[in-house]
C-alpha positions in Angstrom: 0.0 0.0 0.0 1.5 3.4 -1.1 1.9 6.3 1.2 -1.1 8.2 -0.2 -3.5 5.3 0.2 -2.4 5.1 3.9 -3.0 8.9 4.3 -6.5 8.5 2.8 -7.3 5.6 5.3 -5.9 7.7 8.2 -8.0 10.5 7.4 -11.1 8.4 7.2 -10.3 7.1 10.6 -10.0 10.6 11.9 -13.6 11.4 10.8 -15.2 8.2 12.2 -13.0 7.5 15.1 -15.4 9.3 17.5 -18.1 6.8 16.5 -16.1 3.6 16.5 -14.2 3.7 19.8 -15.6 2.6 23.1 -16.9 5.5 25.0 -16.5 3.7 28.3 -12.7 3.7 27.6 -12.2 7.2 26.1 -14.1 10.4 25.7 -13.8 11.6 22.0 -14.1 15.0 20.7 -14.1 16.1 17.0 -12.3 19.2 15.6 -14.5 22.2 14.8 -13.1 23.4 11.5 -15.0 26.8 11.4 -13.7 27.6 14.9 -10.0 26.5 14.4 -7.0 28.3 12.9 -3.8 26.8 11.5 -1.2 29.1 9.9 2.2 28.3 8.2 4.7 31.2 8.3 7.9 31.4 6.2 10.3 33.9 4.9 12.4 34.6 1.8 15.3 36.9 0.9 12.8 39.7 0.2 9.8 39.3 2.6 7.8 37.0 4.8 4.8 34.9 3.8 2.1 33.0 5.3 -0.7 30.6 4.4 -3.9 29.7 6.4 -5.5 26.3 6.3 -9.2 26.5 5.4 -10.0 22.8 5.7 -8.9 20.7 8.8 -10.3 17.4 10.2 -9.4 15.9 13.5 -10.1 14.3 16.8 -8.9 14.1 20.3 -9.5 11.4 22.9 -9.2 11.3 26.8 -9.2 8.7 29.4 -10.1 11.5 31.7 -11.1 14.9 30.4 -10.7 16.9 33.7 -7.1 15.7 34.3 -6.3 16.2 30.5 -5.3 12.5 30.2 -5.0 12.5 26.4 -5.0 9.0 24.7 -5.5 10.1 21.1 -4.9 13.1 18.9 -5.1 13.3 15.1 -5.2 16.4 12.9 -5.3 16.4 9.0 -5.0 19.6 6.9 -6.3 19.6 3.4 -3.1 20.7 1.5 -5.0 22.5 -1.3 -6.9 24.5 1.3 -3.8 26.5 2.2 -4.4 30.0 1.2 -2.2 33.0 1.1 -3.1 36.7 0.7 -1.9 36.6 -2.8 -2.7 33.9 -5.5 1.0 33.6 -6.2 1.7 32.7 -2.6 -1.1 30.1 -2.7 0.2 28.5 -5.8 3.7 28.4 -4.7 2.9 26.8 -1.4 0.5 24.2 -2.8 3.1 23.4 -5.5 5.9 23.1 -3.1 3.8 20.6 -0.9 2.8 18.7 -3.9 -0.9 19.0 -3.2 -1.8 17.3 -6.4 -0.1 14.0 -5.2 -0.5 14.4 -1.4 -3.9 15.6 -0.4 -3.3 15.8 3.4 -0.7 17.0 5.9 -1.3 14.7 8.9 -0.2 14.7 12.6 -0.9 11.7 14.8 0.0 11.5 18.4 2.5 8.8 19.6 3.1 9.7 23.2 2.3 12.2 25.8 5.6 12.8 27.7 4.4 15.4 30.2 1.3 17.3 31.5 1.5 20.2 33.9 -1.9 21.4 35.4 -2.1 25.2 35.8 -5.6 25.3 37.3 -9.0 26.2 36.0 -8.9 23.7 33.2 -5.6 25.0 32.0 -2.8 22.6 31.1 0.6 22.6 29.3 1.2 19.3 27.4 4.4 18.0 25.9 3.9 15.2 23.3 5.8 13.3 20.5 4.0 12.5 17.2 4.4 11.6 13.6 4.0 14.4 11.0 3.5 13.5 7.4 4.1 16.2 4.8 4.1 15.4 1.0 4.4 11.7 1.8 7.4 12.0 4.1 6.9 11.1 7.8 8.9 12.5 10.6 8.6 12.1 14.3 8.6 15.5 16.0 8.0 17.0 19.5 4.9 19.0 19.8 4.0 21.1 22.8 0.7 23.0 23.4 -1.5 24.6 25.8 -4.9 23.0 26.6 -8.0 24.8 27.8 -10.9 22.6 28.9 -14.2 24.3 29.7 -17.7 22.9 29.6 -16.8 19.8 27.7 -15.0 21.8 25.0 -11.3 21.7 24.3 -8.9 24.2 22.8 -5.3 23.5 21.9 -2.9 26.3 21.2 0.7 25.7 20.1 3.3 26.1 17.5 6.2 24.2 15.9 9.4 25.0 14.0 10.1 22.8 11.0 12.4 22.7 7.9 11.1 22.0 4.4 14.2 20.0 3.6 13.4 17.6 6.5 10.5 16.4 4.4 12.4 16.2 1.1 10.9 19.4 0.0 13.0 22.1 -1.9 12.5 25.7 -0.7 10.8 27.4 -3.7 12.2 30.2 -6.0 10.4 32.8 -8.0 11.3 35.5 -10.7 14.0 33.4 -12.2 15.5 32.7 -8.8 15.7 36.2 -7.6 13.3 35.4 -4.8 14.3 32.5 -2.7 12.3 31.1 0.2 14.2 30.1 3.3 14.2 26.5 4.6 12.6 27.3 8.0 8.9 27.4 8.4 6.8 28.1 11.5 3.5 26.4 12.3 0.9 28.0 14.7 -2.4 26.5 15.5 -5.6 27.1 17.6 -7.8 24.1 17.3 -11.2 23.8 19.0 -12.8 20.3 19.7 -16.3 19.4 20.9 -18.4 16.3 21.2 -19.5 15.0 17.8 -23.1 15.5 16.8 -24.9 12.4 16.1 -27.8 12.8 13.7 
């Protein structure tokens, strides 16, 4: 099975996992796309740039919600939904990330390494997970803040990455006069709530 088929199956699992897992073992919440934000920042030799994800899917699971005992976290970003303020930025970003071949950027939690309770439903969480970009998977640390309130969960965090770590070439424009840098910065605020069962 090739990487793209694996990604499609994983995204399908993200969508249905809230309905297939045993609720007596874990409380599952699904990502609210309209209330979530994920932005990728980068720079070049001339100026900075950013793209915002318009379509994200995901789910998070807890053994115990009140103590932030996370058992599951998956987030998928539709690659072609990344949009910049200018069409040229959008096209360059989606071409660099090979959106025609790899439809999703996917993060899946592997391990929660540390949780610090700050009171009033606030936590800082350190994790390790697998990030797949353009078919290349890397294990990365991902730290974020968690806010739990009235059964809803918000994650806020960021990560520093390099395009070349995922076998991607920093893009160039205008016959090479504009050169993007290798470093990119990911910032996210994702909101989760109990899935609606029709």
